[in-house]
N, C-alpha and C positions, 0 to 999 in steps of 0.2 A: 288626738287626746287622749292621754294616759292615764289609766285606773289604777291606783295603788288600794287594795283592800286589807285593810290589817285586823286579824282578829287579835282579840283580848290578850294571849300567850305569847303574841311577837312583842319583845323589846326594841325598842328604838333606839338605837345608838347615839349616846350624846356630841358625836361628833358631827353629826347633820347640823348648820348654823343655819340662822335665818340670812332673811334678806341686809340687814343693819349689819353682820359681819358682827356681832358682841360675841358675848360671853354665850356658851351653850346652857349653862343651867346657874340657876341662883338657889337650887338646892344644897344641903353637903348631908351624906350620911342616909342617904334616904332611897326607899328602890325607885329604879326608874318607871316613872308611870306608862300605860297603856290603853291604847283607846280601847271604847268598849266593842265588843263585838261586833255591833251595827252599825259603828262608824268607816266610815271608808274617806279619802283621798285622792282629788283626780288632778290632773293635769290637764287646766283649758289654753289654747293656745290662741291670744289675742293680740299677739304682736306685729298682726296687717294694720294695725289702727282701726279697721271694722269691727262692729260690735257683736262679740262672740256669747251668744244667750244659751245657758244651761238648764236642762231637768235636773231637779233632784231625787226625781225617783229613778233615774236610769243613771244620773252621773256622768252624761255626755252633752255636746251639743245639739243643741235645740232648735234647728229652726221653725219650725210651727209655732204655734201660738201656746202650746204646752210650756213653755219656758218659765225657769221660777226668779232665776238673778243671770243679770249680764255684769259687762265690765267693756270700757270701750277705753283705748289710750286717751288720755288730755280730757276724757271727760268724765270717765267714773263710774261707779258701779247703780246700776235700776233693780227695782223688782218687778215684776208684773201685774201692776195694777195702779190704778190711778194714771196719771198722762202717760205714764210709761207703755202701759201695753193693756191688752185688750181682756187680760185675766183678773182675774179675785186675789193677790195676793197682796198679801200689807205685814206688816214686819215691826220688830221693836231690837233695843239691846238689851241683851240679856246679861251680858258679861262686857265691862270695859275694866283695861288699867289705868286708874286714875291719877296714879303718879306721871307717867307719860306728858301731861301737858301741863305746865305755871301758865293759866290760864289758857293763850290761844298758843303759846310758846312751843315748841318740843321739848323734851329734856333727853337730850343725846342719849345722858349715861343711865335713864329709865330703859330705853330702847335698847341700848346693847346690854338689857338685862334677862331682854326675852328671846328664845328660841321657841322651836318648832315642838322641843319635848317638854320643856316646862310649863307650857301653857294649855299640856292637855288637861289636867288635871280638873281646870276650870272649865274648858269647854265639857268635858266630860260632866261635871256639878248641873251642868242647864238641862233644867224639863220643861216640858209644856207650860206650865205654872208659872215660868220665872219671871213675866214677867205679861202686865193686863194693857196696857196704850201702845194699841198696833197703829200704825199711819200708815198712808201709799204716798207715792211719789208725785210731787208735784214740780213745777216749774223753778227752774234758777236761768235767766239769761243772763247773759255776759255785759250786757249793756243795763245797768240797774237804772231805775226811775228817775232817779233824783239826779244823775249822773246829767242829764238833757231836760228837766222837769224842775222849773221855778216854783216851788211849794211853800206855801205859808203856813207853820205847823201850826201859828197862832189862830189863826180864821178856818184851818182847813180848807184852802182854795189853793186853786193853781192859775200863779199870775201866767205863766206864758213858758218861751223856752228858755233856758239856763243860758244866761249869756256863755262865749267862751268856748259850748262842749262840741267835742271832736271826736272822731272814733277811725282806729283804723280794720277795712271790712275785707277778708277774703272772703269772692263770691262762692257760687255754688261748686264751680265748675274746680276749685281747689287751686288755680291757677294764675286766676286775676285779683287783683285790689284797687281798693279805692279809700279813699278818705270822703269821711261824712263828718256834714255837720245838721243837725236838727233848728232850722231856721228862725222856722215862727211855729206859735202853740196858741190856737184860740177854741176854746174849748172841746171838741174831738176833731180839730180839721188842724194837720201839721204841713208845714213845705222843708223837703230837705234841698240842701247843696251836697252835691259831691263831684269829687275830682277824680276822673278815671286813671291808673297807673299804664303809661305806656314803657313797658320792659326794655322796648326796642330803641326809644330816645332816651330813655332812663328819666323821665320828668313824668311832671301830672298834665294832663290834659285841661285846658279851661275847665273852670267851675261852671257846673250848670245847676240851675233851679228847679225842683219839682213843680208840677201841678201841687192844685191844693189835693191832701191825699186826707181822706174822711175816714178815721178809724174805727166809726161808732161799731163797726162791724171788722171784723181783720181784713185788712188789706193788702196786697201784695205788693212787690215793687221791684223790678229788673234795674238793675244798677248799668249796666251793661246797655242797654238801650235807654234809661229811663223812662221807664212806661210801667203804668201798672199793669198788672199780670192776675195771671188766677194761680191757685193752687198747684194745679196741675202742670203748668208752667215750669221754667226753668228761674223762680224767683229767687233772688238774694237778701232781702228782708221783709218781714211783715212786722204789720205794727197792730196792736190789738186792746182794745180797752177790757178790761178784765174785772168788773167790781169797778173799785176804786182802782185799781193799777192800771198803769198805763206801760206794754209790753212791746218792746223795739226786741224781736228776733232774728234769729238768722238764720240761715237754708244749711243746718247740719245738727248733728249731735242729737238729741232729743226733739230738735224743734224742725226737722227736715229733715230728706234723705241727701241733702247736697253735702257738700264738702264746706260750706260755710263757717266760719268763726271772723272771731275779734283778736287784736293784736294787743298782748297784754303789754301795757305802758307804766313803766315806773313813776315813782314819785318826781322825780327829776324830770320828766317827759311830757309831751303832750303830742296829739295828732300833727299838731302843724310846725313842730320842731325835730320829727322823722321826715328828712329828707327822702329814704328809698326805705316802701314798707314792705321786701320782700324780706321773710324771715331771715336773718343772722347774729350769730354770737357777737358781729363788730360792737364798739361803742356806738351810743346814738342810735341802735337799729333793733328792731322789734326781734329779739329772741324766739317767741312761739306765739301761738295763735288758737286759741278756746273756741270748741264749741258751747252751743247753749247745751246745759246738763239738767239732772234731775236733783229734789231736793226730797230725800226722805229716809226710809229705816237705814239706809247703809251708807249713807251720805256722810255719816259723823261717826267717829270723833278726829278721824286725820281729813287735812283738806280735798283727800279723797276717797274720806270712809274710810275703808278697810285698809287704806294705805296713806302713810304721810312721806310728801315729796320735801327733799332737801333737808331733812335731819342735819345738822350741823357742819350744812354748806353741799355744795354737789348737786348731781341731777338724778341721786338714788330714792327708789321708792320702797320704804319699809314699811313692814306691816305694823300695824295696832295690834293684832292678835283680839279681836274685838270678837267675841259669838253673838250673833245675831240670828232672832228667833223669828222665822217666818212662820205664818199660816195661808193656806189657803183655800177658799170657800168651796168647796165640790158639789156644794147640793144647799137645800135651802137650810141657812144653820147648823152643815153641817161640814167640819172642819179638816184639814190634814196640816199637822204640825212637822216643821223642820228646824234645824238648826245647823247653824253654815260660820266656819272662821276662815278668815284668808291667812295662810299662813306664808306664802311667799310671791314673790311679782319674778321670778327668777328661775322657777323651776324648779322639783324636790331639794334639788342636789347644788342649788344657788349656781350653774354654769350655762344657763339659757339666755338669751337677750329678756330685755325688757317687758312685759306682756303677756311671759307664760305665768299665769294665777294656777297655786294651787291653792283647792277648796278644801276644807274637813268640813265633812258634814255627817248628819246621820237624818235618817226621816225617823219621825217618835209616833208612835201608835196612843 
């Protein structure tokens, strides 16, 4: 962890560029903006792929329950509240650059206009009164309910399992793979068919059908042994009815402590025309697996919330320079406010590997 404390008298050089590699400023003939005296910038190393939690009180990695914001590669940002943690942190977007997106499509020219210097003024302008609608994190599964449930929107009823569904699952150990199909769905009982990948033989093992899995309460299933297990075991998928939502979760990311994930399939792919589920950039293979994540105050506007993946192609994470306002309930109706902005994924000078997150933040009294 590297901490950059910036006083108001410090002029930031316009030579420092952001991860998008764009122009250093869209201002001309104006004084270089400086951070307020109480603001700071800190580098948090999340490059290993493990969740890196940070306290906004100390500006340091925090492994106890006293963290405020976290980042995990291929998962995204979380705040310590709701599904993501035992804390009482909620948040909202206080300022964003609307021109960065045309609908959901990123606009490269607009990303290139922003940098670590010309986004200071809008960060400074945010106060604890900049927004009023705060939210906590909730679940975003990589397996969408409508990708395996045949739902009748006219009658609002479930007709059964969706024909042709299929998913590639990385197990909790991070090194084993299965192909999964939800075969039947009756009420809140499913059966699944799975094929375990044999990496030595280079082929799938014969398909196995599970016993009936009653998910009226959350049920855990081990794809290695094809057995129902408990939450304390090395489970690979779980199924749960949460209100009107039916959730299939993998043991990774926000859903579990393992390395479980779901293979990303392009529009031209399905689980049954991918003959090798191990990740690869070769044509016809799965490039990457993604774990379950949170949906909350720091998960928009980019596809990774404060970061946007693949602007203009490639695999770079570009900062959106969104300023988030977070609040923590520290007592009965007593709140501490913070503002935070992600200004780099590659370190302060853009010379480190992906996952070196630089936060700009301030404690608001």
